[in-house]
C-alpha positions in Angstrom: 68.1 -29.4 -53.5 67.2 -32.7 -52.1 65.8 -33.3 -48.6 65.2 -36.8 -47.3 63.1 -37.3 -44.3 63.8 -40.3 -42.3 63.3 -42.1 -38.9 61.0 -40.5 -36.2 60.5 -37.6 -38.5 58.6 -39.8 -41.1 56.4 -40.8 -38.2 55.9 -37.2 -37.0 54.8 -35.9 -40.6 52.5 -38.8 -41.2 50.7 -38.3 -38.0 50.4 -34.5 -38.6 49.1 -35.3 -42.0 46.3 -37.5 -40.6 45.3 -34.6 -38.2 45.4 -32.3 -41.2 43.1 -34.6 -43.2 40.7 -35.0 -40.2 40.5 -31.2 -39.7 39.8 -30.7 -43.5 37.2 -33.5 -43.6 35.3 -32.0 -40.6 35.4 -28.6 -42.2 34.3 -29.7 -45.7 30.8 -31.3 -45.6 31.3 -33.3 -48.9 34.4 -35.0 -47.5 32.5 -36.1 -44.4 29.3 -36.9 -46.2 31.0 -39.2 -48.7 33.1 -40.9 -46.0 36.5 -40.0 -47.3 39.2 -41.3 -45.1 41.3 -38.6 -43.3 44.6 -40.3 -44.3 43.6 -40.0 -48.0 42.6 -36.3 -47.7 45.7 -35.3 -45.7 48.0 -37.5 -47.7 46.9 -36.1 -51.0 47.3 -32.5 -49.8 50.7 -33.2 -48.6 51.8 -34.7 -51.9 50.4 -31.5 -53.7 52.6 -29.5 -51.3 55.5 -31.4 -52.2 54.9 -31.1 -55.8 54.6 -27.2 -55.3 57.9 -27.3 -53.6 59.5 -29.1 -56.5 58.2 -27.0 -59.1 58.5 -23.5 -57.4 61.5 -23.9 -55.3 63.4 -26.7 -57.1 63.3 -28.7 -53.8 62.8 -32.4 -53.8 61.5 -33.9 -50.5 61.6 -37.6 -50.2 60.6 -40.1 -47.3 62.2 -43.3 -46.1 59.2 -45.6 -46.1 60.9 -48.6 -44.3 58.5 -48.0 -41.4 55.5 -47.9 -43.8 56.4 -51.4 -44.9 56.4 -52.7 -41.5 53.0 -51.0 -40.5 51.6 -52.9 -43.5 52.7 -56.3 -42.2 51.4 -55.3 -38.6 48.1 -54.4 -40.1 47.6 -57.7 -41.8 48.7 -59.5 -38.8 45.9 -58.0 -36.7 43.6 -59.2 -39.6 44.9 -62.6 -39.1 44.7 -62.4 -35.3 40.8 -61.8 -35.5 40.2 -64.4 -38.2 38.3 -67.3 -36.5 37.7 -70.4 -38.6 33.9 -70.3 -37.8 33.8 -66.9 -39.5 35.7 -68.1 -42.5 33.4 -71.1 -43.1 30.4 -68.7 -42.6 31.8 -66.6 -45.4 32.0 -69.5 -47.9 29.1 -68.6 -50.3 29.8 -64.9 -50.4 33.7 -65.5 -50.8 33.0 -67.8 -53.8 30.8 -65.2 -55.4 33.1 -62.3 -55.1 36.0 -64.5 -56.2 34.2 -65.0 -59.6 33.4 -61.2 -59.6 37.1 -60.5 -59.0 38.1 -62.6 -62.0 35.6 -60.7 -64.2 36.9 -57.5 -63.1 40.5 -58.3 -63.7 39.4 -59.3 -67.4 37.5 -56.1 -67.8 40.2 -53.9 -66.3 42.7 -55.3 -69.0 40.3 -55.0 -71.8 39.7 -51.2 -70.9 43.5 -50.7 -70.7 44.3 -52.2 -74.0 41.6 -50.1 -75.5 43.1 -46.9 -74.0 46.5 -48.0 -75.3 45.2 -48.4 -78.7 43.6 -44.9 -78.6 47.0 -43.5 -77.7 48.6 -45.7 -80.6 50.7 -47.4 -78.1 51.7 -51.1 -77.7 48.7 -53.0 -76.1 51.1 -54.2 -73.3 51.0 -50.9 -71.9 47.2 -51.3 -71.5 47.9 -54.1 -69.0 49.7 -51.5 -66.9 46.7 -49.3 -67.1 44.7 -52.4 -66.2 44.8 -55.1 -63.6 48.6 -54.8 -63.3 48.4 -51.6 -61.5 45.0 -51.1 -60.3 44.0 -54.5 -58.8 47.5 -55.5 -58.5 48.9 -52.3 -56.9 52.4 -51.0 -56.6 54.1 -54.4 -56.0 52.7 -56.0 -59.1 53.3 -53.1 -61.2 57.0 -53.0 -60.2 57.4 -56.8 -60.5 55.8 -56.8 -64.1 57.4 -53.6 -65.1 60.9 -55.3 -64.8 59.6 -57.9 -67.3 58.1 -55.4 -69.5 61.3 -53.4 -69.8 63.2 -56.4 -70.7 60.7 -56.9 -73.5 61.1 -53.5 -74.9 58.3 -51.6 -73.3 60.1 -48.6 -72.1 58.5 -46.7 -69.3 56.0 -49.5 -68.5 57.2 -49.7 -64.8 56.8 -45.9 -64.4 53.2 -45.9 -66.0 52.2 -48.7 -63.9 53.4 -47.1 -60.6 51.6 -43.7 -61.6 48.4 -45.6 -62.2 48.7 -47.5 -59.1 49.4 -44.4 -57.1 46.4 -42.6 -58.5 44.3 -45.7 -58.3 45.1 -45.7 -54.6 43.7 -42.3 -54.3 40.6 -43.0 -56.4 39.8 -46.0 -54.6 39.7 -44.0 -51.3 37.7 -41.5 -52.9 35.0 -43.6 -54.5 34.6 -46.2 -52.0 33.0 -44.2 -49.2 30.3 -42.6 -51.4 29.4 -46.0 -53.0 28.8 -47.5 -49.6 27.0 -44.6 -48.1 24.8 -44.2 -51.1 23.7 -47.8 -51.3 23.0 -47.7 -47.5 21.0 -44.6 -47.7 19.1 -45.4 -51.0 18.0 -48.9 -49.6 17.6 -47.9 -46.0 19.9 -50.6 -44.9 21.1 -51.2 -41.3 23.7 -53.7 -39.7 22.4 -57.2 -39.2 23.7 -57.0 -35.5 20.9 -54.8 -34.8 18.4 -57.5 -35.9 20.3 -60.2 -34.0 20.7 -62.6 -37.0 24.2 -62.1 -38.2 26.3 -65.1 -37.6 29.4 -63.2 -37.9 28.8 -61.1 -34.8 30.2 -62.4 -31.5 27.6 -63.2 -28.9 29.3 -61.1 -26.2 31.6 -58.2 -27.4 34.9 -58.1 -25.5 34.5 -55.2 -23.1 37.9 -55.5 -21.3 39.9 -52.2 -20.9 43.0 -51.7 -22.8 46.0 -52.0 -20.6 49.7 -51.8 -20.7 49.8 -55.8 -20.5 47.3 -56.1 -23.4 49.3 -53.6 -25.5 52.6 -55.5 -24.8 50.9 -58.9 -25.6 49.6 -57.7 -28.8 52.9 -56.1 -29.9 54.6 -59.4 -29.1 52.1 -61.4 -31.2 52.4 -58.9 -34.1 56.3 -59.3 -33.9 55.9 -63.1 -33.9 53.5 -62.9 -37.0 55.9 -60.7 -38.9 59.1 -62.8 -38.0 57.5 -66.1 -38.5 55.8 -65.0 -41.8 59.4 -63.9 -43.0 60.8 -67.3 -42.1 57.9 -69.1 -44.0 58.7 -66.8 -47.1 62.3 -67.6 -47.1 61.6 -71.3 -46.8 59.2 -71.3 -49.8 61.2 -68.9 -51.9 64.0 -71.4 -51.7 61.7 -73.9 -53.2 60.5 -71.6 -56.0 57.3 -70.2 -54.4 57.3 -66.6 -53.5 54.3 -65.1 -51.6 53.7 -61.5 -50.4 55.1 -60.9 -47.0 51.7 -59.6 -45.6 50.1 -62.7 -46.8 52.3 -65.1 -44.7 52.1 -62.7 -41.8 48.4 -62.8 -41.8 48.4 -66.7 -42.1 50.5 -66.8 -39.0 48.1 -64.5 -37.3 45.2 -66.9 -38.2 46.9 -69.9 -36.7 47.6 -67.8 -33.4 44.1 -66.8 -33.2 42.6 -70.3 -33.8 45.3 -71.9 -31.5 44.4 -69.4 -28.8 40.6 -70.4 -29.1 41.4 -74.1 -29.0 43.3 -73.6 -25.8 40.7 -71.4 -24.2 42.8 -68.3 -24.3 40.8 -65.3 -25.6 42.9 -62.7 -27.4 42.2 -59.0 -26.4 40.2 -57.7 -29.3 39.9 -54.1 -28.4 43.8 -53.7 -28.3 44.2 -55.7 -31.6 41.5 -53.6 -33.4 43.1 -50.3 -32.2 46.5 -51.4 -33.2 45.2 -52.5 -36.7 43.4 -49.2 -37.1 46.4 -47.2 -36.2 48.8 -49.3 -38.5 46.3 -48.8 -41.5 45.9 -45.1 -41.0 49.7 -44.5 -40.8 50.3 -46.7 -43.8 47.9 -44.9 -46.0 49.2 -41.5 -44.8 52.9 -42.5 -45.5 51.9 -44.0 -49.0 50.0 -40.9 -50.1 52.0 -38.2 -48.7 55.2 -39.5 -50.4 53.7 -39.5 -54.1 55.9 -37.6 -56.4 53.4 -36.2 -58.6 55.9 -34.3 -60.7 57.3 -37.5 -62.2 54.1 -38.5 -63.5 53.3 -35.1 -65.3 54.5 -36.1 -68.7 51.9 -38.7 -69.1 49.3 -36.9 -67.1 46.5 -37.1 -69.7 46.9 -40.9 -70.3 47.1 -41.5 -66.6 44.1 -39.5 -65.8 42.0 -41.1 -68.4 43.0 -44.6 -67.4 42.1 -43.7 -63.6 38.8 -42.3 -64.5 37.8 -45.1 -66.9 38.9 -47.6 -64.4 37.1 -45.8 -61.4 34.0 -45.8 -63.5 34.3 -49.6 -64.3 34.9 -50.2 -60.5 31.8 -48.2 -59.5 29.5 -50.1 -61.9 31.1 -53.5 -60.8 30.6 -52.6 -57.0 27.0 -51.4 -57.3 25.5 -53.7 -60.0 27.6 -57.0 -59.3 29.1 -57.0 -55.7 26.0 -55.4 -54.0 23.3 -57.3 -55.9 25.1 -60.7 -56.0 25.9 -60.8 -52.3 22.2 -60.2 -51.2 21.6 -56.4 -51.3 22.1 -56.3 -47.5 24.0 -53.7 -45.3 27.0 -56.2 -45.5 26.7 -56.0 -49.2 27.0 -52.3 -49.2 30.1 -52.5 -46.9 31.7 -54.9 -49.2 30.8 -52.9 -52.2 32.8 -50.0 -50.7 35.7 -52.2 -49.8 35.7 -54.0 -53.0 36.0 -50.6 -54.7 39.2 -49.9 -52.7 40.4 -53.3 -53.5 39.9 -53.1 -57.1 41.6 -49.8 -57.5 45.0 -51.0 -55.9 45.2 -51.8 -52.3 43.5 -53.9 -49.6 44.4 -51.1 -46.9 42.3 -48.7 -48.8 39.5 -51.3 -48.8 39.7 -51.3 -45.0 39.8 -47.6 -44.9 36.7 -47.5 -46.9 35.0 -50.0 -44.8 36.0 -48.4 -41.6 34.6 -44.9 -42.6 31.3 -46.7 -43.4 31.0 -48.8 -40.4 32.2 -45.9 -38.0 29.1 -44.0 -39.3 26.5 -46.6 -39.7 27.5 -49.7 -37.6 29.5 -52.8 -37.7 29.9 -55.3 -40.5 32.1 -58.2 -39.4 31.3 -60.4 -42.3 32.8 -57.7 -44.7 36.0 -57.5 -42.6 36.5 -61.3 -43.0 35.5 -61.7 -46.7 37.2 -58.7 -48.2 40.8 -59.3 -46.9 40.6 -62.9 -48.0 39.8 -61.6 -51.5 42.5 -59.0 -51.5 45.3 -60.7 -49.6 45.3 -64.0 -51.6 42.8 -64.7 -54.3 43.3 -61.5 -56.4 47.0 -61.9 -56.8 46.7 -65.5 -57.9 43.9 -64.8 -60.4 45.6 -61.6 -61.6 48.6 -63.6 -62.5 46.6 -65.9 -64.6 44.7 -63.2 -66.4 47.9 -61.3 -67.3 49.4 -64.4 -68.6 46.3 -65.0 -70.6 46.4 -61.5 -72.2 50.2 -61.7 -72.8 49.4 -64.9 -74.9 46.9 -63.1 -77.2 47.9 -62.8 -80.9 47.7 -59.0 -80.9 50.4 -58.8 -78.0 52.7 -61.0 -80.0 51.9 -59.1 -83.3 52.6 -55.9 -81.8 55.6 -57.0 -80.1 57.0 -58.1 -83.5 
């Protein structure tokens, strides 16, 4: 029997999943102590229940995820609406450092993936799907490259990529919070805003209350970001350049934000922040609760080994490269937490990790500017170049022949 949950029911279930995750997180000290986002906890529990229903009662439950995709666009639009050019300029040095770190991570991820593929006596091309294609690239990249791999004769590469991206999403949410919290506690770090020397902190926080008009204005701006971003994508695709929808929506948001500043019209930051947080939590909940774990069971050993190896690599990179090279500050710890989520498959997970850390320890505006720039633009571009490089290696050609 197959049951499809659609429309308002999807939203209802996703909200219930978040509340479930929050309840479990508050009851289990380890989850709270390691800053595991409630949406990750609840979403994973829901997917386990769906797997149980399929295995025991032969009932397949699926979700219509059209709303989830819209929420992702809304979320990145809110990031754009808070991205002032002054803050982007301030992040220049840190941004450059993390771009180099990201490039190194992508090479290491593929190297680990290829080694694992060899251990299982498989084509090294499968290793790319246990590497940067799925983990740093996420579901979209895995699906896109999966079509290319299938055409080249790598049967099941797309499914392997989707599975790795899915569990990478979970792993990124699990390791990110503990990484950030451990670094903060170990080095006794505190937000720079408490010291008064953080150039990323606004001089006067927006204390205006949230009203019906601020909500309607924010929703209107988000709709404009999504619609204009889609028009830009259509225009560029006709000229052979295809960009992720969330990227163009965010760019439109950046334009609106800075145009408003130039005109002396201040956007309502509390409403934008609340809307972004809501979109993020619902997106994560819908993504994780809809996982079909039984499809991945046949390759469970290889997938779990890949996830564990990449999670270990990501932890080492976050602690020993991201944290140290960005100055060993509180912002560095928050960025390490976000980078862990980013490197394991999704920018929204990076935000969830950073939200969990900053909710407990204090704000880090710098991290919330730099990490989305890395995840929304630079990683995808560099990843494509790194994948092309690995595909051109002799071992790939020889194995294919």
